[in-house]
N, C-alpha and C positions, 0 to 999 in steps of 0.2 A: 684289457683292462676287468680286474675282478673285483666285485663286490662281496666281502664276507658279510654272513649275516652272524650277527652275536646277540644272544639272549641279554636284557636288560632286566635286571631285580629290582622293582622300584621298593619294594618293602621285602626286608630279610626272612629267611625263616623263622629266627628267633623271634622276631617282633609277630608274624602271625601266629607262632605256637603261643606266645604268651598273651597276646590277645584272647587267643580261645581260649586259656586258660581262665583268663581275667572274666569273659562270658559265662563260662561254667559254674566259677565261685559266685556272680552276679547271680545267677540263675539260684543257685544254694541259696543265697542268703533269701531271695524270693521265695523259695519253697519253705524254709523255716519259719517266714513270716507268717506262714498259715499256722503255725502252732502259736495260738494265741489267747489268752485267759485274760477277762476283765480284770480290772484292779478296782477294789470297791472304794481306795483311798485316793485314786490319782486318774487323772483324764486319760495316762499313757497307760495300756495293757502290757502286760507280762506277756514277751514273745519270746523267739529264738534268733529272731535276726541278729542279733549281736552274736551270736554263736558264729554266725556266717561272717560278721565283719571281723571275728579272731581268727578264723583260718583262713580267710583272704590274707591277713598280714602274716600270719604264720606260715602259708606255705608259699606264697606269691612273692614275699618281700614287701619292702614300703612303696616302690613305686607300682608294680603291678596290683599288690592290694589295692592301694588307693583307686587304681583304673576301675578295678572290679565293683568296688562299691560306688564310684562315678556312673559306670553302666547300669547297677541299680538302680539308682534314684534316676537315670534319665529316661529308664523302661518306665517305672512307675510315673514317672511325669508324663510320660507319652500315652499313658492309658493302661501297661498292661498289671492286671490285678496282683500288683505283689509287694504292697505295702501290709501294713498289720490286718489279719481278718479278710484278705482279699481286695482291700481298698486300693483306687487310683487315681493317679490325676494331679496337675498341678496343687489344686486345693490343699491334697496332705501335706505339702510342703510349706503350707503356709498357717498350717492348723497345730494345737496343743502339743503334737509330735513333731512338728518340722526341727527344731531343736538338735534333737536326737537323730534324726533322719540326716541330717545336711552334716553332721560331725563323721558320718561314717568313713569316708575318705580319709579324712584325716586322722582318725582312730586307727584306720587300717594301716596308715603309711607309718604313724608313731610304733605300732606292735612290731610291724615288719621292721624297722629301723632300730628296735631296743633288740629283738629277737635273733636277728642278722648281723647287729654290729655293725651297721652302715647299708650302703646302697646296692651293695652285691648278696645276691641270695647266696646262703649257704643252706646244706641239710638242715632240718629244724631238728631231725632225731639226735642231732650232736650238739647240741647247745644244752648247756646247763640249765637245769629245774629253776635255779633263782632267775637265769634271765629270762627263760620263756615266762614264769608266773609274773617278774618284775614288768614285763612288757606288756602282758594282759591286764595288768593292774592298771597301768599307766593309760592303755588305751581307754581301760573303763572308766576314769578319772576324766579324760577328754570327752567322753561322750556323754556323761553325766554333767560336767561343767557347761557344755553349749545346750544342751538337752534343758538343764533348769535355767539358763539365761534365756533361753526361747520360751519356756515355761511363764517368766517373768513378763514376758514381754506380751506374749498373746493372752494369756491367761489374767495379766495383770495382778499377778501374786508379789508378794515382798520377797525379800531373799531368803528369810527362814522357814516360810512356808513353801515356796518351791521348791526348796532343798528338801524338805520332809516329805513333800506329796511326788516329787520330781525323782528323787535319788534314794534317801535314806528306806524307802519303803521296796526298793529292790535291791537291796545288798544281798539279801540271801540268795534271790536268784541270780545274780551275778557271781556269787562263790560258786553256785553249782554249775553255770557255764563256763566260767575257768576251769573247774575240775575236768570237765566234760574235753574241753579243746586240749589241755594237757592230754588227757587219757587217748584221745585219739593221735595225739603227735606221738605219746609214747607206745601206743597199740602198733604203730607202723614199724617203730623201732622193733619192737618184740616180733614182729611176723617177719623184717627183714633179716634177723639174726638166726 
């Protein structure tokens, strides 16, 4: 009687690879959070975190882009100093910027879904500029809709005031971040050619 020893893979190589990439983009988003400037009009600072959300959705697709942002939130909630200005802990996720932060996984998934045209990732360099910018703009709407709603609850603001201090003041910065994300995707295309 012979007993054959076979290897059993509990998690496939593709899952491991995607999880590693998601962790990398979570770390990148955390690094971007250190680029933070106070905004005198809003309790929320101007940061580059959203650029990390954009890139997660673009390069990882809807599923793994959302996972990357979820990992980012989990690490910050557990005490890694990766929220704006090096903040950490669960308290940040119930403060004035909670709505923005909690929107990140959904925004990355929306961006990934639009850019990739569904759940299956495609080469982002092959995506048309309109679809790329449209996905980023829609992701921005998700972030600011949830961020403004959070600000209304936490800061006890009315909808108009919350929109003005929680979204309108950030529009110029978001345009720059969208342009930066497009530039990063297009520079990748140029170097590959």
